[in-house]
Structures are given as structure tokens and as C-alpha cells.
N, CA, C, O and the ligand as a Tripos MOL2 file, in Angstrom:
@<TRIPOS>MOLECULE
protein
  289   287    73     0     0
PROTEIN
NO_CHARGES

@<TRIPOS>ATOM
      1 N         -67.7860  -45.1630   20.2770 N.3       1 MET1
      2 CA        -67.6470  -44.2290   21.4050 C.3       1 MET1
      3 C         -66.3480  -43.4380   21.2910 C.2       1 MET1
      4 O         -66.3250  -42.2100   21.3750 O.2       1 MET1
      5 N         -65.2580  -44.2020   21.0930 N.am      2 LYS2
      6 CA        -63.9620  -43.5500   20.9200 C.3       2 LYS2
      7 C         -63.9600  -42.6900   19.6540 C.2       2 LYS2
      8 O         -63.4550  -41.5680   19.6550 O.2       2 LYS2
      9 N         -64.5320  -43.2330   18.5780 N.am      3 ARG3
     10 CA        -64.4800  -42.5310   17.2990 C.3       3 ARG3
     11 C         -65.6410  -41.5600   17.1360 C.2       3 ARG3
     12 O         -65.4850  -40.4890   16.5500 O.2       3 ARG3
     13 N         -66.8090  -41.9390   17.6570 N.am      4 THR4
     14 CA        -67.9860  -41.1010   17.4440 C.3       4 THR4
     15 C         -68.0830  -39.9790   18.4600 C.2       4 THR4
     16 O         -68.6780  -38.9380   18.1790 O.2       4 THR4
     17 N         -67.4950  -40.1790   19.6620 N.am      5 GLY5
     18 CA        -67.6300  -39.1900   20.7130 C.3       5 GLY5
     19 C         -69.0050  -39.2040   21.3560 C.2       5 GLY5
     20 O         -69.3790  -38.2840   22.0840 O.2       5 GLY5
     21 N         -69.7620  -40.2830   21.0700 N.am      6 ILE6
     22 CA        -71.1260  -40.3880   21.6090 C.3       6 ILE6
     23 C         -71.2620  -41.7310   22.3300 C.2       6 ILE6
     24 O         -70.8240  -42.7620   21.8190 O.2       6 ILE6
     25 N         -71.8640  -41.7120   23.5030 N.am      7 CYS7
     26 CA        -72.0820  -42.9420   24.2460 C.3       7 CYS7
     27 C         -73.0790  -43.8310   23.4950 C.2       7 CYS7
     28 O         -74.1750  -43.3770   23.1670 O.2       7 CYS7
     29 N         -72.7150  -45.0960   23.2170 N.am      8 PRO8
     30 CA        -73.6310  -45.9780   22.4770 C.3       8 PRO8
     31 C         -74.8160  -46.4330   23.3200 C.2       8 PRO8
     32 O         -75.7880  -46.9600   22.7790 O.2       8 PRO8
     33 N         -74.7530  -46.2430   24.6100 N.am      9 LYS9
     34 CA        -75.8390  -46.7030   25.4830 C.3       9 LYS9
     35 C         -76.8990  -45.6360   25.7120 C.2       9 LYS9
     36 O         -78.0950  -45.9300   25.7020 O.2       9 LYS9
     37 N         -76.4580  -44.3860   25.9210 N.am     10 CYS10
     38 CA        -77.4460  -43.3600   26.2610 C.3      10 CYS10
     39 C         -77.3960  -42.1610   25.3220 C.2      10 CYS10
     40 O         -78.2390  -41.2690   25.4220 O.2      10 CYS10
     41 N         -76.4170  -42.1230   24.4060 N.am     11 GLY11
     42 CA        -76.3610  -41.0330   23.4330 C.3      11 GLY11
     43 C         -75.7130  -39.7620   23.9430 C.2      11 GLY11
     44 O         -75.7040  -38.7490   23.2430 O.2      11 GLY11
     45 N         -75.1670  -39.7980   25.1630 N.am     12 SER12
     46 CA        -74.5540  -38.6090   25.7380 C.3      12 SER12
     47 C         -73.2210  -38.2830   25.0600 C.2      12 SER12
     48 O         -72.5340  -39.1710   24.5560 O.2      12 SER12
     49 N         -72.8760  -37.0130   25.0580 N.am     13 ARG13
     50 CA        -71.5690  -36.5980   24.5560 C.3      13 ARG13
     51 C         -70.6230  -36.2480   25.7020 C.2      13 ARG13
     52 O         -69.5140  -35.7620   25.4750 O.2      13 ARG13
     53 N         -71.0610  -36.4950   26.9130 N.am     14 ASP14
     54 CA        -70.2590  -36.1600   28.0890 C.3      14 ASP14
     55 C         -69.3060  -37.3080   28.4160 C.2      14 ASP14
     56 O         -69.5110  -38.0430   29.3820 O.2      14 ASP14
     57 N         -68.2620  -37.4530   27.5980 N.am     15 LEU15
     58 CA        -67.3350  -38.5640   27.7290 C.3      15 LEU15
     59 C         -65.9750  -38.0740   28.1890 C.2      15 LEU15
     60 O         -65.5620  -36.9660   27.8490 O.2      15 LEU15
     61 N         -65.2750  -38.8970   28.9630 N.am     16 VAL16
     62 CA        -63.8980  -38.5830   29.3080 C.3      16 VAL16
     63 C         -63.0250  -39.7800   28.9950 C.2      16 VAL16
     64 O         -63.4450  -40.9260   29.1570 O.2      16 VAL16
     65 N         -61.8020  -39.5090   28.5440 N.am     17 ARG17
     66 CA        -60.8260  -40.5570   28.2980 C.3      17 ARG17
     67 C         -59.9570  -40.6820   29.5410 C.2      17 ARG17
     68 O         -59.3790  -39.7000   30.0060 O.2      17 ARG17
     69 N         -59.8690  -41.8930   30.0730 N.am     18 VAL18
     70 CA        -59.0180  -42.1460   31.2220 C.3      18 VAL18
     71 C         -57.8320  -42.9670   30.7260 C.2      18 VAL18
     72 O         -57.9790  -44.1490   30.4120 O.2      18 VAL18
     73 N         -56.6510  -42.3410   30.6540 N.am     19 PRO19
     74 CA        -55.4880  -43.0740   30.1460 C.3      19 PRO19
     75 C         -55.0450  -44.1370   31.1310 C.2      19 PRO19
     76 O         -55.2350  -44.0000   32.3390 O.2      19 PRO19
     77 N         -54.4530  -45.1970   30.6020 N.am     20 ASP20
     78 CA        -53.9430  -46.2510   31.4690 C.3      20 ASP20
     79 C         -52.5850  -45.8150   31.9920 C.2      20 ASP20
     80 O         -51.6610  -45.5790   31.2140 O.2      20 ASP20
     81 N         -52.4650  -45.7100   33.2870 N.am     21 ASP21
     82 CA        -51.2100  -45.3560   33.9160 C.3      21 ASP21
     83 C         -50.6700  -46.5940   34.6150 C.2      21 ASP21
     84 O         -51.3490  -47.1910   35.4510 O.2      21 ASP21
     85 N         -49.4630  -46.9700   34.2730 N.am     22 ALA22
     86 CA        -48.8990  -48.2320   34.7660 C.3      22 ALA22
     87 C         -48.8900  -48.3050   36.2840 C.2      22 ALA22
     88 O         -48.8890  -49.3900   36.8640 O.2      22 ALA22
     89 N         -48.8840  -47.1330   36.9250 N.am     23 HIS23
     90 CA        -48.8090  -47.1540   38.3850 C.3      23 HIS23
     91 C         -50.1870  -47.0320   39.0310 C.2      23 HIS23
     92 O         -50.4920  -47.7180   40.0070 O.2      23 HIS23
     93 N         -51.0080  -46.1520   38.4760 N.am     24 ARG24
     94 CA        -52.2950  -45.8850   39.1160 C.3      24 ARG24
     95 C         -53.3900  -46.8300   38.6550 C.2      24 ARG24
     96 O         -54.3140  -47.1210   39.4130 O.2      24 ARG24
     97 N         -53.3010  -47.3110   37.4300 N.am     25 TYR25
     98 CA        -54.3950  -48.1190   36.8910 C.3      25 TYR25
     99 C         -53.8910  -49.5020   36.4710 C.2      25 TYR25
    100 O         -54.2440  -50.0250   35.4150 O.2      25 TYR25
    101 N         -53.0770  -50.0530   37.3140 N.am     26 LEU26
    102 CA        -52.4410  -51.3270   37.0110 C.3      26 LEU26
    103 C         -53.4530  -52.4090   36.6590 C.2      26 LEU26
    104 O         -53.2130  -53.2230   35.7670 O.2      26 LEU26
    105 N         -54.5670  -52.4180   37.3490 N.am     27 ALA27
    106 CA        -55.5290  -53.5110   37.1800 C.3      27 ALA27
    107 C         -56.1630  -53.5230   35.8040 C.2      27 ALA27
    108 O         -56.6950  -54.5460   35.3730 O.2      27 ALA27
    109 N         -56.1120  -52.3980   35.1110 N.am     28 ASN28
    110 CA        -56.7720  -52.3530   33.8080 C.3      28 ASN28
    111 C         -55.8790  -52.8400   32.6670 C.2      28 ASN28
    112 O         -56.3640  -53.0960   31.5650 O.2      28 ASN28
    113 N         -54.5840  -52.9680   32.9290 N.am     29 SER29
    114 CA        -53.6770  -53.4120   31.8920 C.3      29 SER29
    115 C         -53.8950  -54.8870   31.5850 C.2      29 SER29
    116 O         -54.3960  -55.6460   32.4150 O.2      29 SER29
    117 N         -53.5100  -55.2720   30.3780 N.am     30 ILE30
    118 CA        -53.5270  -56.6870   30.0160 C.3      30 ILE30
    119 C         -52.1300  -57.2340   30.2690 C.2      30 ILE30
    120 O         -51.1470  -56.6900   29.7650 O.2      30 ILE30
    121 N         -52.0400  -58.2970   31.0400 N.am     31 CYS31
    122 CA        -50.7450  -58.8710   31.3900 C.3      31 CYS31
    123 C         -50.3600  -59.9520   30.4050 C.2      31 CYS31
    124 O         -51.1490  -60.8450   30.0960 O.2      31 CYS31
    125 N         -49.1370  -59.8580   29.9170 N.am     32 ILE32
    126 CA        -48.5720  -60.9250   29.0920 C.3      32 ILE32
    127 C         -47.4580  -61.5620   29.9050 C.2      32 ILE32
    128 O         -46.4000  -60.9650   30.1030 O.2      32 ILE32
    129 N         -47.6990  -62.7620   30.3680 N.am     33 THR33
    130 CA        -46.7360  -63.4260   31.2360 C.3      33 THR33
    131 C         -45.6970  -64.1560   30.3850 C.2      33 THR33
    132 O         -46.0150  -65.0440   29.5940 O.2      33 THR33
    133 N         -44.4610  -63.7500   30.5770 N.am     34 LYS34
    134 CA        -43.3670  -64.4180   29.8710 C.3      34 LYS34
    135 C         -42.6880  -65.3790   30.8260 C.2      34 LYS34
    136 O         -43.1250  -65.5540   31.9640 O.2      34 LYS34
    137 N         -41.6450  -65.9850   30.3680 N.am     35 LEU35
    138 CA        -40.9630  -66.9750   31.1870 C.3      35 LEU35
    139 C         -40.5140  -66.3790   32.5250 C.2      35 LEU35
    140 O         -40.7530  -66.9700   33.5780 O.2      35 LEU35
    141 N         -39.8710  -65.2240   32.4850 N.am     36 VAL36
    142 CA        -39.3850  -64.6300   33.7290 C.3      36 VAL36
    143 C         -39.9390  -63.2380   34.0040 C.2      36 VAL36
    144 O         -39.7260  -62.6870   35.0840 O.2      36 VAL36
    145 N         -40.6440  -62.6700   33.0390 N.am     37 THR37
    146 CA        -41.1460  -61.3070   33.2240 C.3      37 THR37
    147 C         -42.6370  -61.2400   32.8940 C.2      37 THR37
    148 O         -43.2030  -62.1500   32.2880 O.2      37 THR37
    149 N         -43.2470  -60.1410   33.3100 N.am     38 VAL38
    150 CA        -44.6330  -59.8660   32.9340 C.3      38 VAL38
    151 C         -44.6600  -58.5270   32.2220 C.2      38 VAL38
    152 O         -44.2330  -57.5110   32.7710 O.2      38 VAL38
    153 N         -45.1660  -58.5320   30.9950 N.am     39 GLU39
    154 CA        -45.3400  -57.2780   30.2710 C.3      39 GLU39
    155 C         -46.7520  -56.7940   30.4770 C.2      39 GLU39
    156 O         -47.6900  -57.5870   30.5670 O.2      39 GLU39
    157 N         -46.8980  -55.4730   30.5520 N.am     40 ARG40
    158 CA        -48.2430  -54.9280   30.6960 C.3      40 ARG40
    159 C         -48.5910  -54.0830   29.4790 C.2      40 ARG40
    160 O         -47.8430  -53.1920   29.0760 O.2      40 ARG40
    161 N         -49.7250  -54.3850   28.9190 N.am     41 VAL41
    162 CA        -50.2050  -53.5980   27.7920 C.3      41 VAL41
    163 C         -51.2440  -52.6170   28.3180 C.2      41 VAL41
    164 O         -52.2640  -53.0320   28.8680 O.2      41 VAL41
    165 N         -50.9930  -51.3050   28.1540 N.am     42 PRO42
    166 CA        -51.9460  -50.3190   28.6820 C.3      42 PRO42
    167 C         -53.2860  -50.3610   27.9480 C.2      42 PRO42
    168 O         -53.3380  -50.5570   26.7330 O.2      42 PRO42
    169 N         -54.3560  -50.1750   28.6990 N.am     43 VAL43
    170 CA        -55.7030  -50.1560   28.1330 C.3      43 VAL43
    171 C         -56.3720  -48.8440   28.5180 C.2      43 VAL43
    172 O         -56.7020  -48.6200   29.6820 O.2      43 VAL43
    173 N         -56.5660  -47.9820   27.5290 N.am     44 GLY44
    174 CA        -57.2340  -46.7100   27.7870 C.3      44 GLY44
    175 C         -58.7370  -46.9110   27.8840 C.2      44 GLY44
    176 O         -59.2950  -47.8030   27.2450 O.2      44 GLY44
    177 N         -59.3890  -46.0800   28.6840 N.am     45 ARG45
    178 CA        -60.8240  -46.2240   28.8860 C.3      45 ARG45
    179 C         -61.5670  -44.9470   28.5450 C.2      45 ARG45
    180 O         -61.0770  -43.8400   28.7690 O.2      45 ARG45
    181 N         -62.7490  -45.1240   28.0020 N.am     46 TYR46
    182 CA        -63.6520  -44.0050   27.7670 C.3      46 TYR46
    183 C         -64.8590  -44.2000   28.6740 C.2      46 TYR46
    184 O         -65.5300  -45.2310   28.6360 O.2      46 TYR46
    185 N         -65.1150  -43.1870   29.4850 N.am     47 VAL47
    186 CA        -66.1950  -43.3000   30.4580 C.3      47 VAL47
    187 C         -67.2860  -42.2880   30.1250 C.2      47 VAL47
    188 O         -67.0080  -41.1060   29.9220 O.2      47 VAL47
    189 N         -68.5240  -42.7610   30.0700 N.am     48 CYS48
    190 CA        -69.6620  -41.8660   29.9040 C.3      48 CYS48
    191 C         -70.0300  -41.3020   31.2660 C.2      48 CYS48
    192 O         -70.3400  -42.0440   32.1980 O.2      48 CYS48
    193 N         -69.9910  -39.9840   31.3690 N.am     49 CYS49
    194 CA        -70.2590  -39.3500   32.6640 C.3      49 CYS49
    195 C         -71.7560  -39.1650   32.9200 C.2      49 CYS49
    196 O         -72.1510  -38.6090   33.9450 O.2      49 CYS49
    197 N         -72.5710  -39.6260   31.9980 N.am     50 ASP50
    198 CA        -74.0180  -39.5980   32.2480 C.3      50 ASP50
    199 C         -74.5300  -40.9330   32.7600 C.2      50 ASP50
    200 O         -75.2310  -40.9810   33.7710 O.2      50 ASP50
    201 N         -74.1810  -42.0430   32.0620 N.am     51 CYS51
    202 CA        -74.7500  -43.3330   32.4640 C.3      51 CYS51
    203 C         -73.7130  -44.2680   33.0720 C.2      51 CYS51
    204 O         -74.0790  -45.2950   33.6440 O.2      51 CYS51
    205 N         -72.4190  -43.9370   32.9630 N.am     52 GLY52
    206 CA        -71.3930  -44.7620   33.5940 C.3      52 GLY52
    207 C         -70.8480  -45.8680   32.7220 C.2      52 GLY52
    208 O         -70.0300  -46.6650   33.1810 O.2      52 GLY52
    209 N         -71.2770  -45.9390   31.4790 N.am     53 TYR53
    210 CA        -70.7600  -46.9630   30.5810 C.3      53 TYR53
    211 C         -69.2610  -46.7540   30.3400 C.2      53 TYR53
    212 O         -68.8110  -45.6210   30.1690 O.2      53 TYR53
    213 N         -68.4850  -47.8560   30.3260 N.am     54 VAL54
    214 CA        -67.0370  -47.7760   30.1310 C.3      54 VAL54
    215 C         -66.6300  -48.6400   28.9440 C.2      54 VAL54
    216 O         -67.0370  -49.7970   28.8300 O.2      54 VAL54
    217 N         -65.8230  -48.0610   28.0650 N.am     55 GLU55
    218 CA        -65.2790  -48.7910   26.9320 C.3      55 GLU55
    219 C         -63.7670  -48.8910   27.0960 C.2      55 GLU55
    220 O         -63.1260  -47.9290   27.5200 O.2      55 GLU55
    221 N         -63.1990  -50.0260   26.7710 N.am     56 ASN56
    222 CA        -61.7520  -50.2430   26.9000 C.3      56 ASN56
    223 C         -61.0940  -50.3450   25.5390 C.2      56 ASN56
    224 O         -61.6060  -51.0130   24.6400 O.2      56 ASN56
    225 N         -59.9350  -49.6680   25.3850 N.am     57 TRP57
    226 CA        -59.2370  -49.6920   24.1040 C.3      57 TRP57
    227 C         -57.7360  -49.9040   24.2990 C.2      57 TRP57
    228 O         -57.0910  -49.2020   25.0790 O.2      57 TRP57
    229 N         -57.2000  -50.8770   23.5820 N.am     58 VAL58
    230 CA        -55.7510  -50.9480   23.4080 C.3      58 VAL58
    231 C         -55.4430  -49.9600   22.2990 C.2      58 VAL58
    232 O         -55.9550  -50.0910   21.1870 O.2      58 VAL58
    233 N         -54.6090  -48.9710   22.5950 N.am     59 GLU59
    234 CA        -54.6090  -47.7830   21.7530 C.3      59 GLU59
    235 C         -53.4850  -47.6670   20.7190 C.2      59 GLU59
    236 O         -53.4940  -46.7490   19.8990 O.2      59 GLU59
    237 N         -52.5310  -48.5770   20.7510 N.am     60 THR60
    238 CA        -51.4850  -48.4730   19.7450 C.3      60 THR60
    239 C         -51.3340  -49.7840   18.9740 C.2      60 THR60
    240 O         -51.5880  -50.8690   19.4980 O.2      60 THR60
    241 N         -50.9150  -49.6510   17.7170 N.am     61 ARG61
    242 CA        -50.7090  -50.8040   16.8490 C.3      61 ARG61
    243 C         -49.6750  -51.7590   17.4530 C.2      61 ARG61
    244 O         -49.8090  -52.9800   17.3740 O.2      61 ARG61
    245 N         -48.6480  -51.1710   18.0540 N.am     62 ARG62
    246 CA        -47.5890  -51.9720   18.6410 C.3      62 ARG62
    247 C         -48.1370  -52.8540   19.7720 C.2      62 ARG62
    248 O         -47.7970  -54.0330   19.8720 O.2      62 ARG62
    249 N         -48.9800  -52.2720   20.6100 N.am     63 ASP63
    250 CA        -49.5610  -53.0410   21.7060 C.3      63 ASP63
    251 C         -50.5100  -54.1160   21.1920 C.2      63 ASP63
    252 O         -50.5620  -55.2180   21.7370 O.2      63 ASP63
    253 N         -51.2550  -53.7940   20.1490 N.am     64 LEU64
    254 CA        -52.1570  -54.7900   19.5640 C.3      64 LEU64
    255 C         -51.3620  -55.9630   19.0140 C.2      64 LEU64
    256 O         -51.7580  -57.1190   19.1530 O.2      64 LEU64
    257 N         -50.2420  -55.6510   18.3910 N.am     65 ASP65
    258 CA        -49.3970  -56.7170   17.8440 C.3      65 ASP65
    259 C         -48.8050  -57.5740   18.9570 C.2      65 ASP65
    260 O         -48.6530  -58.7850   18.8020 O.2      65 ASP65
    261 N         -48.4700  -56.9380   20.0810 N.am     66 ARG66
    262 CA        -47.9450  -57.6990   21.2260 C.3      66 ARG66
    263 C         -48.9900  -58.6690   21.7580 C.2      66 ARG66
    264 O         -48.6660  -59.8070   22.0970 O.2      66 ARG66
    265 N         -50.2250  -58.2310   21.8310 N.am     67 ILE67
    266 CA        -51.3020  -59.0950   22.3210 C.3      67 ILE67
    267 C         -51.5830  -60.2200   21.3250 C.2      67 ILE67
    268 O         -51.8120  -61.3650   21.7130 O.2      67 ILE67
    269 N         -51.5630  -59.8810   20.0580 N.am     68 LYS68
    270 CA        -51.7890  -60.8940   19.0230 C.3      68 LYS68
    271 C         -50.7020  -61.9630   19.0870 C.2      68 LYS68
    272 O         -50.9660  -63.1550   18.9320 O.2      68 LYS68
    273 N         -49.4700  -61.5030   19.3190 N.am     69 GLY69
    274 CA        -48.3620  -62.4470   19.4090 C.3      69 GLY69
    275 C         -48.4710  -63.3430   20.6320 C.2      69 GLY69
    276 O         -48.0480  -64.4990   20.5960 O.2      69 GLY69
    277 N         -49.0340  -62.8180   21.7130 N.am     70 ALA70
    278 CA        -49.1100  -63.5780   22.9430 C.3      70 ALA70
    279 C         -50.3360  -64.4790   23.0150 C.2      70 ALA70
    280 O         -50.2670  -65.5790   23.5640 O.2      70 ALA70
    281 N         -51.4550  -64.0220   22.4670 N.am     71 PHE71
    282 CA        -52.7160  -64.7530   22.6390 C.3      71 PHE71
    283 C         -53.3390  -65.2200   21.3220 C.2      71 PHE71
    284 O         -54.2070  -66.0930   21.3210 O.2      71 PHE71
    285 N         -52.9040  -64.6480   20.2190 N.am     72 GLY72
    286 CA        -53.5580  -64.9380   18.9430 C.3      72 GLY72
    287 C         -53.1660  -66.2740   18.3540 C.2      72 GLY72
    288 O         -53.6460  -66.6400   17.2810 O.2      72 GLY72
    289 ZN        -73.9140  -43.1040   28.4910 Zn       73 ZN73
@<TRIPOS>BOND
     1     1     2 1
     2     2     3 1
     3     3     4 2
     4     3     5 am
     5     5     6 1
     6     6     7 1
     7     7     8 2
     8     7     9 am
     9     9    10 1
    10    10    11 1
    11    11    12 2
    12    11    13 am
    13    13    14 1
    14    14    15 1
    15    15    16 2
    16    15    17 am
    17    17    18 1
    18    18    19 1
    19    19    20 2
    20    19    21 am
    21    21    22 1
    22    22    23 1
    23    23    24 2
    24    23    25 am
    25    25    26 1
    26    26    27 1
    27    27    28 2
    28    27    29 am
    29    29    30 1
    30    30    31 1
    31    31    32 2
    32    31    33 am
    33    33    34 1
    34    34    35 1
    35    35    36 2
    36    35    37 am
    37    37    38 1
    38    38    39 1
    39    39    40 2
    40    39    41 am
    41    41    42 1
    42    42    43 1
    43    43    44 2
    44    43    45 am
    45    45    46 1
    46    46    47 1
    47    47    48 2
    48    47    49 am
    49    49    50 1
    50    50    51 1
    51    51    52 2
    52    51    53 am
    53    53    54 1
    54    54    55 1
    55    55    56 2
    56    55    57 am
    57    57    58 1
    58    58    59 1
    59    59    60 2
    60    59    61 am
    61    61    62 1
    62    62    63 1
    63    63    64 2
    64    63    65 am
    65    65    66 1
    66    66    67 1
    67    67    68 2
    68    67    69 am
    69    69    70 1
    70    70    71 1
    71    71    72 2
    72    71    73 am
    73    73    74 1
    74    74    75 1
    75    75    76 2
    76    75    77 am
    77    77    78 1
    78    78    79 1
    79    79    80 2
    80    79    81 am
    81    81    82 1
    82    82    83 1
    83    83    84 2
    84    83    85 am
    85    85    86 1
    86    86    87 1
    87    87    88 2
    88    87    89 am
    89    89    90 1
    90    90    91 1
    91    91    92 2
    92    91    93 am
    93    93    94 1
    94    94    95 1
    95    95    96 2
    96    95    97 am
    97    97    98 1
    98    98    99 1
    99    99   100 2
   100    99   101 am
   101   101   102 1
   102   102   103 1
   103   103   104 2
   104   103   105 am
   105   105   106 1
   106   106   107 1
   107   107   108 2
   108   107   109 am
   109   109   110 1
   110   110   111 1
   111   111   112 2
   112   111   113 am
   113   113   114 1
   114   114   115 1
   115   115   116 2
   116   115   117 am
   117   117   118 1
   118   118   119 1
   119   119   120 2
   120   119   121 am
   121   121   122 1
   122   122   123 1
   123   123   124 2
   124   123   125 am
   125   125   126 1
   126   126   127 1
   127   127   128 2
   128   127   129 am
   129   129   130 1
   130   130   131 1
   131   131   132 2
   132   131   133 am
   133   133   134 1
   134   134   135 1
   135   135   136 2
   136   135   137 am
   137   137   138 1
   138   138   139 1
   139   139   140 2
   140   139   141 am
   141   141   142 1
   142   142   143 1
   143   143   144 2
   144   143   145 am
   145   145   146 1
   146   146   147 1
   147   147   148 2
   148   147   149 am
   149   149   150 1
   150   150   151 1
   151   151   152 2
   152   151   153 am
   153   153   154 1
   154   154   155 1
   155   155   156 2
   156   155   157 am
   157   157   158 1
   158   158   159 1
   159   159   160 2
   160   159   161 am
   161   161   162 1
   162   162   163 1
   163   163   164 2
   164   163   165 am
   165   165   166 1
   166   166   167 1
   167   167   168 2
   168   167   169 am
   169   169   170 1
   170   170   171 1
   171   171   172 2
   172   171   173 am
   173   173   174 1
   174   174   175 1
   175   175   176 2
   176   175   177 am
   177   177   178 1
   178   178   179 1
   179   179   180 2
   180   179   181 am
   181   181   182 1
   182   182   183 1
   183   183   184 2
   184   183   185 am
   185   185   186 1
   186   186   187 1
   187   187   188 2
   188   187   189 am
   189   189   190 1
   190   190   191 1
   191   191   192 2
   192   191   193 am
   193   193   194 1
   194   194   195 1
   195   195   196 2
   196   195   197 am
   197   197   198 1
   198   198   199 1
   199   199   200 2
   200   199   201 am
   201   201   202 1
   202   202   203 1
   203   203   204 2
   204   203   205 am
   205   205   206 1
   206   206   207 1
   207   207   208 2
   208   207   209 am
   209   209   210 1
   210   210   211 1
   211   211   212 2
   212   211   213 am
   213   213   214 1
   214   214   215 1
   215   215   216 2
   216   215   217 am
   217   217   218 1
   218   218   219 1
   219   219   220 2
   220   219   221 am
   221   221   222 1
   222   222   223 1
   223   223   224 2
   224   223   225 am
   225   225   226 1
   226   226   227 1
   227   227   228 2
   228   227   229 am
   229   229   230 1
   230   230   231 1
   231   231   232 2
   232   231   233 am
   233   233   234 1
   234   234   235 1
   235   235   236 2
   236   235   237 am
   237   237   238 1
   238   238   239 1
   239   239   240 2
   240   239   241 am
   241   241   242 1
   242   242   243 1
   243   243   244 2
   244   243   245 am
   245   245   246 1
   246   246   247 1
   247   247   248 2
   248   247   249 am
   249   249   250 1
   250   250   251 1
   251   251   252 2
   252   251   253 am
   253   253   254 1
   254   254   255 1
   255   255   256 2
   256   255   257 am
   257   257   258 1
   258   258   259 1
   259   259   260 2
   260   259   261 am
   261   261   262 1
   262   262   263 1
   263   263   264 2
   264   263   265 am
   265   265   266 1
   266   266   267 1
   267   267   268 2
   268   267   269 am
   269   269   270 1
   270   270   271 1
   271   271   272 2
   272   271   273 am
   273   273   274 1
   274   274   275 1
   275   275   276 2
   276   275   277 am
   277   277   278 1
   278   278   279 1
   279   279   280 2
   280   279   281 am
   281   281   282 1
   282   282   283 1
   283   283   284 2
   284   283   285 am
   285   285   286 1
   286   286   287 1
   287   287   288 2
@<TRIPOS>SUBSTRUCTURE
     1 MET1         2 RESIDUE 1 A MET
     2 LYS2         6 RESIDUE 1 A LYS
     3 ARG3        10 RESIDUE 1 A ARG
     4 THR4        14 RESIDUE 1 A THR
     5 GLY5        18 RESIDUE 1 A GLY
     6 ILE6        22 RESIDUE 1 A ILE
     7 CYS7        26 RESIDUE 1 A CYS
     8 PRO8        30 RESIDUE 1 A PRO
     9 LYS9        34 RESIDUE 1 A LYS
    10 CYS10       38 RESIDUE 1 A CYS
    11 GLY11       42 RESIDUE 1 A GLY
    12 SER12       46 RESIDUE 1 A SER
    13 ARG13       50 RESIDUE 1 A ARG
    14 ASP14       54 RESIDUE 1 A ASP
    15 LEU15       58 RESIDUE 1 A LEU
    16 VAL16       62 RESIDUE 1 A VAL
    17 ARG17       66 RESIDUE 1 A ARG
    18 VAL18       70 RESIDUE 1 A VAL
    19 PRO19       74 RESIDUE 1 A PRO
    20 ASP20       78 RESIDUE 1 A ASP
    21 ASP21       82 RESIDUE 1 A ASP
    22 ALA22       86 RESIDUE 1 A ALA
    23 HIS23       90 RESIDUE 1 A HIS
    24 ARG24       94 RESIDUE 1 A ARG
    25 TYR25       98 RESIDUE 1 A TYR
    26 LEU26      102 RESIDUE 1 A LEU
    27 ALA27      106 RESIDUE 1 A ALA
    28 ASN28      110 RESIDUE 1 A ASN
    29 SER29      114 RESIDUE 1 A SER
    30 ILE30      118 RESIDUE 1 A ILE
    31 CYS31      122 RESIDUE 1 A CYS
    32 ILE32      126 RESIDUE 1 A ILE
    33 THR33      130 RESIDUE 1 A THR
    34 LYS34      134 RESIDUE 1 A LYS
    35 LEU35      138 RESIDUE 1 A LEU
    36 VAL36      142 RESIDUE 1 A VAL
    37 THR37      146 RESIDUE 1 A THR
    38 VAL38      150 RESIDUE 1 A VAL
    39 GLU39      154 RESIDUE 1 A GLU
    40 ARG40      158 RESIDUE 1 A ARG
    41 VAL41      162 RESIDUE 1 A VAL
    42 PRO42      166 RESIDUE 1 A PRO
    43 VAL43      170 RESIDUE 1 A VAL
    44 GLY44      174 RESIDUE 1 A GLY
    45 ARG45      178 RESIDUE 1 A ARG
    46 TYR46      182 RESIDUE 1 A TYR
    47 VAL47      186 RESIDUE 1 A VAL
    48 CYS48      190 RESIDUE 1 A CYS
    49 CYS49      194 RESIDUE 1 A CYS
    50 ASP50      198 RESIDUE 1 A ASP
    51 CYS51      202 RESIDUE 1 A CYS
    52 GLY52      206 RESIDUE 1 A GLY
    53 TYR53      210 RESIDUE 1 A TYR
    54 VAL54      214 RESIDUE 1 A VAL
    55 GLU55      218 RESIDUE 1 A GLU
    56 ASN56      222 RESIDUE 1 A ASN
    57 TRP57      226 RESIDUE 1 A TRP
    58 VAL58      230 RESIDUE 1 A VAL
    59 GLU59      234 RESIDUE 1 A GLU
    60 THR60      238 RESIDUE 1 A THR
    61 ARG61      242 RESIDUE 1 A ARG
    62 ARG62      246 RESIDUE 1 A ARG
    63 ASP63      250 RESIDUE 1 A ASP
    64 LEU64      254 RESIDUE 1 A LEU
    65 ASP65      258 RESIDUE 1 A ASP
    66 ARG66      262 RESIDUE 1 A ARG
    67 ILE67      266 RESIDUE 1 A ILE
    68 LYS68      270 RESIDUE 1 A LYS
    69 GLY69      274 RESIDUE 1 A GLY
    70 ALA70      278 RESIDUE 1 A ALA
    71 PHE71      282 RESIDUE 1 A PHE
    72 GLY72      286 RESIDUE 1 A GLY
    73 ZN73       289 GROUP 0 **** ****
């Protein structure tokens, strides 16, 4: 979906990327709880405007490495 630009569920090309905003879309972030702090890893979303299917992507290598370090 992210790479093809096509919805895998209905084949539509009417997709929008919704960036993860730390303030507005807090619930979509992945939380890494540390001893005294909580880090948030932003998760960008691709939404199909025809069928409503949503795909979630951690979008940077650095963030992926942070998640791997915390949960892997
Ligand atoms: Zn769709």
C-alpha cells in the first residue's frame, strides 16, 4: 500500500498518508517505557478513502532500531 500506492483490499488508488503527530495522534504512537521516561515512536498511517482500510508504518530506520532494541 505504502509502496504500491494501491489499496490491497479494494484496489483503490484513493489513498492518503496521515503522519503521526505527537500531539494530535498520540494514541497511534508506540510507547517504549523506560525507567523514568516514556519514548514515543511515531507511526504513520495510510488510509484508503474508498474502503477505509488503514495500514500502519514505522517510517524511519532509527525508529525501527529503537523498537528492536526495546522489544526485540
Ligand atoms: Zn480500499
